[in-house]
Phi, psi and omega in degrees: 000323182298319177292320176301315175305307179300322183289316183292322177298315180298310182296316178300315176301320181294326178296314181299317186291321179292318180297324171303314185285324182296330181255016170084013179269119174282160191295349184256003182263153171284153176247127174274103189292333180292314176301316180295315181297322176297320181305318188267007168095022172247125182280137170245135177223149184248132172237158176277086180225119181283347196256002180207163174270311183194162174224146171246129176247113177280171177139190178300325180241074185301137189230140170250130174251134185237138173284131181282359181264357186263158179306159180299317179300319182294317181299318182295317182293318181296321181299313180299320178302308182294323173310308184302318174303317175306305184289336180262009171068039182277353184076186183299132180227135169245114179263117182290170174310143175300324180298334180269350183290148171295131182280354178273101187295339181288351178263357180291146179290149183305328177294335173280317171311308185298317183294317182295320181293322176299314180299316181296323176285333180283319186270329189226051180295152184307318183292324178294307182299313182299317187289324178305315180285324177301318186283347178261000174068038180244138182269120184298328178298336182237021186288156181268162172304326184291323178299311182295326179299311188294323183286327173289330173297314182294328178282337177083028182237166176287154182305310179295321183297326180287323176295320178302315189284322183291337179268309184268328187268322189244345180064032186278335182226145176278174184297325179297305180296329176296321176299320182296315185291327184288349181285336178273123173265154181304323184288332177280333178289313179306319178295317178296320182290318187273342183080009179200165178299141181217108179271341178286153172294139187245132171249125177261119186239117173249187178283359176265008175284091190237147168076020177196143170292161173265113178265122189218165175250155177312133174088352169306150168257147177235120181258128179232168175300174179283187180046053176248132179251151184245145180229128175114149181280357186274345183238150181224142175285135172261313178200154178208131175213191191284359181253331185194167178237132173240121180242163173234145172284109194269318189201158184290149185144186183239124173235190186217141171239149177200158174288158185293335176269007179061019178284342182210148179199155171206155177275148173241125182244118188246128172250166175293156175293128186050052175309135174238122183141189181291141185292331179292352180243017188283344180256008184291142176293150172290138181252122180255135181288144175278000000 
């Protein structure tokens, strides 16, 4: 089983990396999996369902269904997982809540091993993860929870998901350091970074945030360097001083953030909280009747 698992993992990862190349994503770039899935002709829809992570429905118009109630990083990984089912011809799949899965990965069916491996390689390839640490001058073997949290934001995955990939998938941290990172939970990291309790989702964005928009939901907070200017009604300033800028995703739509010297900029795409509907419309602005 160990050799079979190794083979399945390698084949799925190779498939993911070929897909990246085919659609113009360099191996060190993050991937917006919802945008990519739309490009290859698979529709993605969000529904209000507390009982599942995702569903893949095959047919003439293949569709992936994602629970709108899951965290954003989980939704991204689930979409990539279901896309793996689609590309590897697994047929209709229903994926239950992560909390209900058997934790013994050796007992996973082969198609689940393939889909998980595909998703990890698509969203967190080794080159992208290593480069994210390198350009920040951080040794992943000694990295802090805050650094991992920030990089997980950029890759669009959950904090624990990235820790798992760094340890088991990429071998960038040993088991001892992984256990150290696992001791820090996202709510504690948010509190440490902001210096206060933070119940909202937080995106830590620095000037190394390249090749990707900042995708957020209404009420999310975005922590930025100082000297940032905002463009667009979908984002609003919370506070700004000589050390940092804190903004909030205020309403659905697309905005832009940039340094005052224009040396760095990024788009911010905001969707409704727990958005329900087709993924391609998730950033549409609200239209108010006069």
